[in-house]
C-alpha positions as CSV (number, residue, x, y, z in Angstrom):
1,M,13.5,-2.6,16.2
2,T,10.9,-4.3,14.2
3,I,11.3,-6.2,10.8
4,V,8.9,-4.8,8.5
5,A,8.4,-6.2,4.8
6,A,7.1,-4.8,1.4
7,I,6.1,-7.8,-0.9
8,Q,6.1,-7.2,-4.6
9,M,4.4,-9.2,-7.1
10,A,3.3,-9.2,-10.9
11,S,-0.3,-10.2,-10.3
12,G,-2.6,-11.7,-13.1
13,P,-6.5,-12.3,-13.5
14,N,-6.7,-15.5,-11.7
15,V,-7.5,-15.0,-8.1
16,S,-6.4,-18.1,-7.0
17,A,-3.0,-18.2,-8.6
18,N,-2.5,-15.0,-7.1
19,L,-3.1,-15.8,-3.6
20,L,-0.8,-18.9,-3.8
21,E,2.0,-16.8,-4.8
22,A,0.9,-14.4,-2.1
23,E,1.1,-17.0,0.4
24,R,4.6,-18.0,-0.9
25,L,5.8,-14.4,-0.4
26,I,4.5,-13.9,3.1
27,G,6.0,-17.3,4.0
28,E,9.3,-15.8,2.8
29,A,8.8,-12.5,4.7
30,V,8.2,-14.6,7.9
31,K,11.1,-16.5,7.6
32,Q,13.0,-13.1,7.5
33,G,11.8,-12.2,10.7
34,A,9.0,-9.6,9.4
35,R,6.3,-8.8,12.1
36,L,4.5,-6.3,9.6
37,I,3.8,-7.3,6.1
38,V,2.4,-5.2,3.5
39,L,1.2,-6.5,0.0
40,P,0.8,-4.4,-3.2
41,E,-2.3,-2.8,-4.8
42,N,-4.1,-5.5,-6.5
43,F,-2.4,-8.2,-5.4
44,A,-5.3,-10.7,-5.7
45,I,-6.6,-9.6,-9.2
46,M,-5.2,-7.4,-11.9
47,G,-6.5,-7.8,-15.3
48,K,-9.1,-5.6,-17.1
49,D,-10.6,-2.8,-14.6
50,Q,-14.1,-4.7,-15.0
51,D,-12.7,-8.1,-14.1
52,Q,-12.9,-6.9,-10.4
53,I,-16.5,-6.7,-10.4
54,P,-17.6,-10.3,-10.6
55,V,-15.0,-10.9,-7.7
56,Q,-16.2,-8.3,-5.5
57,E,-16.6,-9.3,-1.9
58,T,-18.9,-8.0,0.9
59,F,-16.7,-6.4,3.9
60,G,-16.1,-9.2,6.2
61,K,-16.9,-12.1,4.3
62,G,-14.9,-13.9,1.1
63,P,-12.1,-15.6,0.0
64,I,-9.7,-13.0,-0.4
65,Q,-10.3,-11.5,3.2
66,D,-10.4,-14.9,4.5
67,F,-6.9,-15.3,3.1
68,L,-5.7,-12.3,4.6
69,S,-7.1,-13.3,8.1
70,N,-5.8,-16.8,8.1
71,Q,-2.6,-15.6,6.9
72,A,-2.2,-13.2,9.5
73,R,-3.3,-15.5,12.3
74,Q,-1.2,-18.3,11.2
75,H,2.1,-16.5,11.0
76,G,1.1,-14.4,13.8
77,V,1.8,-11.1,12.0
78,W,0.3,-7.9,11.3
79,L,-0.7,-7.9,7.5
80,V,-1.7,-5.2,5.0
81,G,-4.1,-6.4,2.1
82,G,-2.6,-4.0,-0.6
83,T,-6.4,-3.4,-2.1
84,V,-9.4,-5.9,-2.3
85,P,-12.3,-5.2,-4.3
86,L,-15.3,-4.5,-2.0
87,Q,-18.9,-3.8,-2.7
88,S,-19.7,-0.5,-3.1
89,S,-23.3,1.6,-3.3
90,R,-23.3,0.9,-7.2
91,P,-23.5,-2.4,-8.8
92,D,-20.9,-1.7,-11.4
93,K,-18.4,-0.1,-9.2
94,V,-16.2,-1.4,-6.5
95,R,-14.5,0.1,-3.6
96,A,-10.6,-0.6,-3.7
97,S,-9.9,-1.3,0.2
98,C,-6.7,-1.5,1.7
99,L,-7.4,-4.0,4.5
100,L,-5.3,-4.0,7.9
101,Y,-5.5,-7.6,10.0
102,N,-3.8,-7.8,13.2
103,D,-1.9,-11.0,14.5
104,K,-4.8,-12.7,15.4
105,G,-6.4,-12.5,11.9
106,E,-8.7,-9.9,13.0
107,N,-9.7,-6.9,10.7
108,V,-8.1,-3.6,12.5
109,V,-9.2,-1.0,10.0
110,R,-10.2,-0.4,6.4
111,Y,-9.4,2.3,4.1
112,D,-11.0,3.0,0.7
113,K,-8.8,4.5,-1.9
114,M,-9.7,8.0,-2.3
115,H,-7.7,9.5,-5.3
116,L,-8.8,7.7,-8.7
117,F,-6.3,7.2,-11.5
118,D,-7.9,8.8,-14.5
119,V,-4.9,10.0,-16.6
120,S,-3.4,9.8,-20.0
121,V,0.2,9.2,-20.1
122,L,2.0,11.6,-22.6
123,E,4.9,9.2,-23.3
124,S,2.8,6.5,-24.5
125,E,-0.7,5.7,-25.5
126,E,-1.8,4.5,-22.3
127,T,-5.0,5.8,-21.1
128,Y,-6.4,5.0,-17.3
129,T,-9.8,5.4,-16.1
130,E,-10.3,4.0,-12.7
131,S,-13.3,6.1,-11.6
132,R,-15.3,3.7,-14.4
133,T,-15.2,0.9,-12.3
134,I,-13.9,2.2,-8.6
135,E,-16.3,4.4,-6.5
136,P,-13.9,6.6,-4.2
137,G,-13.7,6.5,-0.7
138,D,-13.4,9.9,1.7
139,A,-11.9,9.1,4.9
140,V,-8.3,9.4,6.1
141,V,-7.2,6.2,8.1
142,V,-4.6,6.4,10.9
143,V,-4.7,3.7,13.5
144,D,-2.6,2.5,16.7
145,S,-0.4,-0.6,16.2
146,P,2.5,-2.4,18.0
147,F,5.0,-0.6,15.3
148,G,3.5,2.9,15.9
149,R,0.4,4.8,14.3
150,L,0.1,3.4,10.9
151,G,-1.4,5.7,7.9
152,L,-2.9,4.0,5.2
153,A,-3.2,5.4,1.5
154,V,-2.7,3.6,-1.9
155,C,-1.0,4.3,-5.1
156,Y,-2.3,7.7,-6.8
157,D,-2.8,9.0,-3.3
158,L,0.8,9.7,-3.2
159,R,0.5,12.7,-5.5
160,F,-1.5,14.6,-3.0
161,P,0.5,15.6,0.0
162,E,-2.4,17.3,1.7
163,L,-3.7,13.4,2.5
164,F,-0.3,12.8,4.5
165,R,-0.7,16.2,6.2
166,A,-3.9,15.2,7.3
167,M,-2.6,11.9,8.5
168,L,0.1,13.9,10.1
169,D,-2.6,15.4,12.5
170,E,-3.7,12.5,13.4
171,G,-0.3,11.2,14.5
172,M,0.9,9.1,11.7
173,E,4.3,7.8,12.1
174,V,4.7,5.0,9.8
175,L,2.8,5.3,6.3
176,V,2.1,2.0,4.2
177,L,1.3,2.6,0.4
178,P,0.3,-0.5,-1.6
179,S,0.8,0.5,-5.1
180,A,0.6,-0.6,-8.8
181,F,2.6,2.4,-10.4
182,T,2.8,2.1,-14.2
183,A,6.4,1.8,-15.7
184,I,6.8,5.4,-17.2
185,T,5.3,7.0,-14.1
186,G,7.4,5.0,-11.8
187,K,10.4,5.7,-13.7
188,A,9.8,9.4,-13.6
189,H,8.3,10.0,-9.8
190,W,7.8,6.7,-7.8
191,E,11.2,7.4,-5.5
192,T,11.0,11.2,-5.7
193,L,7.5,11.2,-4.3
194,L,8.0,8.3,-1.7
195,R,11.2,10.3,-0.5
196,C,9.3,13.7,-0.2
197,R,6.6,12.0,1.6
198,A,9.2,10.0,4.1
199,I,11.2,13.4,4.7
200,E,8.4,16.0,4.7
201,N,6.3,13.8,7.1
202,L,9.5,12.7,9.1
203,C,7.9,9.1,8.7
204,Y,8.9,5.8,7.8
205,V,7.3,5.1,4.4
206,I,6.6,1.2,3.2
207,A,5.8,1.1,-0.5
208,P,5.1,-2.4,-1.8
209,N,4.6,-2.2,-5.6
210,Q,3.7,-4.2,-8.5
211,G,6.5,-5.1,-10.6
212,G,6.5,-6.6,-14.0
213,Y,4.5,-7.4,-17.0
214,H,0.8,-8.4,-16.6
215,L,-1.3,-10.3,-18.7
216,N,-3.5,-7.5,-19.3
217,G,-0.6,-5.7,-21.2
218,R,0.1,-3.5,-18.5
219,E,3.8,-2.9,-17.3
220,T,4.3,-1.7,-13.6
221,Y,7.4,0.0,-12.2
222,G,8.6,-2.4,-9.3
223,D,11.1,-0.8,-6.9
224,S,9.3,-1.7,-3.9
225,I,11.1,0.1,-1.0
226,V,11.3,1.1,2.4
227,I,12.4,4.6,3.2
228,D,13.4,6.1,7.1
229,P,12.0,9.3,8.4
230,W,15.2,11.1,7.0
231,G,14.4,10.1,3.6
232,T,17.1,7.2,3.6
233,I,16.3,4.0,1.3
234,L,16.7,1.1,3.8
235,N,15.8,-1.5,1.1
236,R,14.5,-1.9,-2.2
237,L,13.9,-4.6,-5.0
238,G,13.8,-4.1,-8.7
239,K,11.4,-6.1,-11.1
240,G,10.0,-9.2,-10.4
241,A,8.3,-11.1,-7.3
242,G,10.2,-10.9,-4.2
243,V,10.2,-9.4,-0.6
244,V,11.9,-6.1,0.9
245,T,12.5,-6.0,4.5
246,A,14.2,-3.4,6.4
247,N,14.3,-2.5,10.4
248,L,12.0,-0.2,11.8
249,D,12.4,1.9,14.9
250,I,9.7,4.0,15.9
251,E,11.9,5.8,18.2
252,R,13.9,7.0,15.4
253,V,10.7,8.7,14.1
254,R,10.1,10.3,17.6
255,T,13.5,11.3,18.1
256,T,14.2,12.9,15.0
257,R,10.9,14.9,15.1
258,K,11.9,16.3,18.6
259,H,15.7,17.2,17.4
260,F,14.5,18.5,13.8
261,P,11.0,19.9,14.7
262,S,9.9,21.0,11.1
263,I,6.4,19.7,11.9
264,S,5.8,22.2,14.4
265,H,7.3,25.0,12.3
266,R,4.2,24.8,9.9
267,R,2.2,28.0,9.6
268,L,-0.5,26.8,7.0
269,F,-2.8,23.8,7.8
270,C,-5.2,21.6,5.6
271,K,-8.8,22.3,6.6
């Protein structure tokens, strides 16, 4: 058994303030015994889309990445840094990069958000165009860890089940999904989609979300959640900053897949 934690925040445009809050919440998760801690999407900065351009970092160097490395090493935990704005091939765009650090503070892997949130929400006047300032990634990322094979995805990726089937083909057992789901889309789809991904892939899902009102005028849904391979919700948090912890037993994934072998019954495969 391993205790894992999803951290919920209501980040703003000030990087220093957000890092202080993240540090506080990481400390709370450590006190609760967490060995794998996952921060939400945009944990370090959440303002207007273009606000990420001036604070972008080169991969492997910068105050946000230094913070993540130091926190992982200081507490001896594995830490998923939600998303960090990293340099892209264009000066007017960033990569929304999800970074995993081991308990020595070393970066283990990087995943660049693949699916970009370019939508208009019918129930409101909200319009989002992430592609204006974000350059998409194109690689599926699954990596070994002490907690099983971790698959990394971000927010809007959740709506594309073929991504998770591709992860499954690479041995994914635990899905981490840092997010900043909007209040409206979260109310409609958040829990349903997360439980679907857990059930159809017979995997754990650790999904920290932004949860509250932000200075940019946006409201995010919250409800950070941990789900087991049978689709059972192990723990969740409504609105506001906080920590959600739960026990992860990787043998439960393997036993469930053995006795309920739906994955091996597939007849169609992603290409």
